[in-house]
Every structure is written in C-alpha cells, then in structure tokens.
C-alpha positions in Angstrom: -22.0 -17.1 14.2 -19.7 -15.0 12.7 -16.7 -16.1 10.4 -13.7 -13.7 11.4 -12.8 -11.8 8.4 -9.2 -11.5 7.5 -7.7 -7.6 7.1 -7.2 -6.4 3.7 -3.5 -6.0 2.5 -2.3 -2.8 1.9 1.3 -3.2 -0.4 3.8 0.0 0.1 6.7 0.4 -1.5 7.9 2.9 1.5 9.6 1.0 4.0 9.8 4.9 5.7 6.5 5.0 5.3 5.5 2.0 7.2 7.7 2.7 10.2 5.9 6.2 10.5 2.4 4.9 10.5 3.6 1.9 13.3 5.5 4.4 15.0 3.0 5.5 18.2 5.1 8.7 18.4 3.8 11.2 15.7 5.8 14.8 15.8 4.3 15.9 12.8 3.0 19.7 13.2 0.1 19.5 10.6 -3.0 18.6 11.8 -4.5 16.9 8.8 -1.8 14.6 8.9 -2.0 13.7 12.4 -5.7 13.0 12.0 -4.5 10.9 9.1 -1.9 9.2 11.1 -4.7 8.0 13.9 -7.2 7.0 11.7 -4.5 4.4 10.0 -2.9 3.4 13.3 -6.9 2.4 14.6 -7.5 0.5 11.3 -4.3 -1.4 12.0 -4.9 -2.1 15.3 -8.8 -3.3 14.9 -7.3 -5.7 12.2 -9.2 -4.1 9.9 -5.7 -3.5 7.5 -2.4 -4.8 7.3 0.7 -3.0 5.9 2.6 -5.1 3.9 5.8 -4.4 2.4 6.2 -4.5 -1.9 9.3 -3.9 -3.5 8.7 -1.3 -6.5 10.1 -3.7 -9.2 7.4 -6.5 -7.8 4.8 -3.5 -7.2 2.1 -4.4 -10.3 0.0 -0.7 -9.6 3.5 0.7 -10.8 1.7 1.8 -14.2 -1.1 3.3 -12.5 1.4 5.9 -10.7 4.5 6.3 -12.4 6.6 6.7 -15.7 7.8 2.9 -16.6 9.5 1.7 -19.5 7.6 -0.1 -22.2 8.4 -3.5 -21.0 7.8 -2.9 -17.6 4.3 -1.8 -18.4 4.5 -5.0 -20.5 5.6 -7.3 -17.8 3.4 -5.7 -15.1 0.1 -5.9 -17.2 0.5 -9.4 -17.9 0.8 -9.9 -13.8 -2.4 -8.0 -13.5 -4.0 -10.3 -16.2 -3.9 -8.3 -18.6 -3.5 -9.0 -22.9 -1.7 -7.1 -25.3 -3.7 -5.7 -28.3 -1.9 -7.0 -31.5 
C-alpha cells in the first residue's frame, strides 16, 4: 500500500506571483511564460507542490537572494542552523 506523499511547500514572498499562478487565465504574450505558468498550475493541481506566502522578514533564504544588513544576515543564518565563526 502506497503512503500519500505531502506536497512540497514552496515559500514565496510575493502575493502577486501567487495570485498569478493560481489564476486560470494567463494573459501574458510571451510563450515561455505561458508554458511555465501551465507547468506550475499542473504541479499545484496534482498536489506535487503548494505555494505558501511568507513575509520577506521571515524568509530565511533572503541572504542568498539579496543584500541585507549585518544583523539580518546573522539572524537568518541562525534560523538556518548556522553558527558564526569567532
């Protein structure tokens, strides 16, 4: 008997992106974006992934994607389980 696999939770700090992906209509004219939109919608509808909103200040991946203050880097590093080198 197969055990159900929970969906992979994808955290996103953009509510606009989440609303665009969950909408059925896609009115962008670029083909590659339309293909990506359909792929993501299929993954969500099949229960492979779920999109969850996370505020930027709570997003521990921020140091990997944008410049932060020294204090923000230390806090997010601790949340990732990293320890500062002394």
